[in-house]
C-alpha positions, 0 to 999 in steps of 0.5 A: 578386481580387488586384491587383498593385502598380505605380508610376504617375507615379513614385508607388508604388501598391498595392491599397487595402483598405477594412476595418471602420469605416475605410470610413465616413470616406470615405463621405458621404450622397447622398440617401435610401438613397444613398451617395457615395465619391470615389476618386483614380485617377491614370491617369484623365487622358484622355477614353478613361478617362472614357468607359470608367469612366463606362460600366463602373461604372454597369453594376454592380448597386447603382451609380447613377452614376460621374463622372470628373474628368479635372482632379483624376484622381478618380472620384465614385461614387453607389451604393445603400446595402447593395447594393454595397460600396466595396471592390467598386468599387476591385476593379472599377477595378483590373480595368479597369486603374486603381489606385484609393484613397479620395480624401483632400483633405488628402493629395492636391492639396497636394503641392509635388512635381509629378512629372509636370510635372517630367518633361514639362518635362525632356522639353521641354528635352531635345527643344528642345536636340536640335532646335536642334542637329540643325537646325544640323547639317542646315543644313550637309547642305542646303548641299551637304556630301557623302561623309565630311563629310555622313556625319559630320554624320548620325552626329552628328545620330543621336548627339543625336537618338536618345537625345533621342527615346527620352527625350522621346518617352516620354509619347507612346509610353506613351499609344500603347501603353496605347491599343493594349492597350485596343483603341483608337487615339488621336492619340499612335499616329500621332505615335509611329509617325511619330517612330519610323519617321523615326528608324529610317529615318534611322539606316538611311540613315546606316548606308548613307551615303545622302544624306538623314536625317530626325532633325530632323523627329523631334525638332522634332515632339516639341518642339512637341507637348511644349510643348502637353502641358506647358501642358495639364498646368499648367492641370489642376494649377492647377485641382486646387490650387483645391480644395486651397486651399479644404481648407486653410481647415479646422481640423486639430483643436479644443478639445472641451468635455466635460459636466463642463467639462474640455477636451481637444484632438481631431483634427477628424475625431473631431468629431461632431454634438452635441459642444461645442467652444471656439473662441478669437479668431484660430482657424477653426471646425472644424465647423458649429454654433450659438453657445452662449456668447459674443459675437464678430465673425466673418469670414464672407467664406467665406459672404458674400464681404463684407469687413465682419465679422458679429457672432455671439451665442448662437443664431447659426449658424456654419460650418467655415472661418469665422475668429473675430476678437475673442472666445472662443465655445462652439459646439455642433456640428451638422455635422462632417466631410464634412457641413460647409458647407466640405465642401459647397463642395469638392463644389460645386467638384469638380462644377463642374470635372467639368462643364468637363472635358467640353470635350475638346481638339480633338485628342482629338475628332479622334483617333477619325477622324484616327488611323485615316485616317492609318494607312489612308493610310500602309498604302495607300501601302505596299501600293500601291507594293509592288503596283506592284513598286517594292520595300520601300525606296521603299515604306517611304520613301513610307509614312513620308513620308505619316506625317510629312506628315500629322503633326498639328503644324499642326493641333495648333498652330492653336489654341495658337499663336493663344492664346499670342499673345493671352495675350501681348497680354493680359499686356501689358495686365495680364490673365493667361490661365491656360489656352488654353481660357479664350480660346476660351470668352471668345469665346463668352460672351453673359452677364457676371455681376459680384460686387460687393465687390472686383470692381466695387468695390475691396473697401476701405471709405473715409470719405464722411461726415461729411467736415467733421468736426473734426480733434479728433473724427477723431483721437480716433476714430482713437485708438480705431480703431487698436486694432482690425482691423475693416475700418471701423476700419482705414478710419478710421485710413487717412483720418487718415493721408491727411490727414496727421494723427496718432491721438490717444492714448487710454487704457484701450482695450477691444474689446467683441465685437459692439459696438465699442471703448471708452477714455478721453481726458483723463478723458472716456469714448470709444466707437466702434462700432455705433449702439446702442453709442453711444446712437443709434437702430438703426432708421435707413434703410439707404442702402447705406453702412457705418456707425460711430458715435463718442461723446465723453463727453456730446456728441452722437454722430457717425456715420461713413459709409463706402462701398466705392468703385467700380473706375475705369471700372466704369460704362464697362466695363459700357457697353462690354460692353453695346455688344458685345451682352452681358447684364450681371448683378450678383450679391452676398451684400451687403445689398439697399440696398448692391447697389441702390446699385452697380447704379444707379451702373453701370447694371445693371438685373438685380441680386440681393442676399444670395446665398450660395455655393449661391445664386450657383451655382444662379443661374449654373446656371439661366442656363446651362441656359437656354442662356446662356454665362456669364462669372462675374467674382468675387473671394471664397471664396464665389464659387469654386463659381460661378467654376468653374461658369461657362462661363468666369471672371475674378477680380482680382489682389486676390481671395482665393487660392481665387478667383484659382485657381478663375478661368480669367483674372486681371487686374492693377490697379484698372481693370475695363476688363480684362473687356471687353478680354479678351472682345474679344481672345478673339473675335478669337483665335477667328476667327484660330484658325478660319483656322488650322484652314482652313490646316492642313486645306488643307495636308493636302488638298494635301500628302497626295496628293503624298506618296502618289504619291512626289513628296515624300521624308521630308525634304521631308515634314518641311520641308513639315510645318514650313512649315505650322506656320510659316504657322499661327504667322505667321497667329496673330501677327496677334492681337497686331497693330492695335487692337481694334475698339471701337464705340458706348459703348465709344469713349465709355468710352475717352475718359472720365475714369478717376477713381473714380466716386462711388456714387449715393444709393440712398435 
């Protein structure tokens, strides 16, 4: 079968052919006898596309399942090896009308050129300009302009409105045409009919010097609807960029070490299990593997979410994307390409997004019933007037009035208007809502899961013991520490600066990967690092604190203890959430003692430690399957899959780029109280949104019969439609008024001190 070339969203596409060994790079294992391949399908961005693809592809012999990700415009297919070829899947998608090619994260999602967003934004600007000017001209007509003056204003309105409708209406016109071609209707069909008929009838009225024209109704309607579509596009684009940023952690290539010891640089895609690569300090690992030679400190926040580096030695397992901090190492590859831990994280993110994509927008859910009902009412009105002998002109006028007055502008604004006001209120409180659906979800959560480091805590260690150490000891230790980027070394340097001191000069400073630092001062040997490095027993009880030992010459070692301080109002926020009827959990990749210490301080009874990305995702999934609606609050790369899998998610502004992108809500500042405030605002927003729906439906119940019997002209219909929208917006403004209701522990939390609380001793 030969497929035609085409242009989609301004990007040239042509039939993709998988040939020979090239096909293998796109395929991964999905279990015994099963393979998985993912396609980029730019046209798969509407719920009707999801329904068609997920129904048609599994009907092919050999296909186990097909899942559409509307956010990423991707199709993931699992098929039985040997029973069907990937090319047959591409051909079938092409037969259905969807151009497809294998999905490559390095080439998609990373582009800065947002063509679709640019087109929507330009259409929004054109419709806004046209609406404001046509409304201004219409005021003169409404004020009593007659004859030649009225005709002049009508012609000026036509010259502005008609080009604007032709340009700004393209997203709706294209969608409507595509739906009709596939034998379906969606909400864009009545919108397109109403806009086009109102425009053409207005032009007819203008040509015949009639009193009324309805150009203002056409362009104003387009402006409101384009605003909603652009916001939806931004939400989907941000969701796609989460995976793009995760992929950016992968290395482009690696230094391959041959059996004879020679080294050469190879692209990461050519790496295979069994090969050995050299990873220098400062480089990211290109694949999963085992340390064969060398000792180093590794930034493993990708896996654990913790800021403190971990020491790796021969035999230690490491993963793609981790950052080698201090020493060169040789790594024997155990998994490369699509089989690495980093690739698994990408798949987890993708799977979680696919689950969320099933929350279809309210307008799309109503389109199946609303659009046919509107068309039936308009057709019935036209036929009824003709049967009663009123002629074509009044019959068309009445039918257009029905289409305009039933245009779902107020219905479409019912939720977005409340969400915009709520988002503004939260923004003033330092909370940023990245998409309107997050507010709807916040109102329904019944469980909150907090990550620990960087979420309930600040993610920045601070010295807590010994506080009364001598100035000389502290400055000497800082003299060593300033040569290292280790988080505890930096915390020691910050403590010296906070006390107004200067680090002592230390010579011959050397960093020993996995151990610590050494140097000399006035002929005395200095050491700063782990307990064994400084001559202390490592078997001390773990009290949940981070430690650095310091030894000067033959003197007794000093142990510096650090804690990750809680955010202000952390305990009060937990108390407020409980007072709102929410269950609160703590889920962390840190040690058991450290997690227990924080949990006791903030009064969280359910706490889980040493949880990696898969464990966190499984924990969230288990609660969700049990019926819980989870608000996941995290900040690290390792939290990204769980953030995407939660019913909704939040992250602090200090989170990693990937954590902030994966979360639907981000809060600024150090206080954790934003979590409880967001839930409270979300609940109020949902109540007002439901009121708006009632107002919009009530408007249609009252207005449609009047339009059908001819008591409403197209102009009055446009005014009525706009009035219903104004009423909905006015009601939505109530979200930003007054003070959010607070009860019980929440009142106490607002009156409590905002100083950083000291963690309890969990020993």
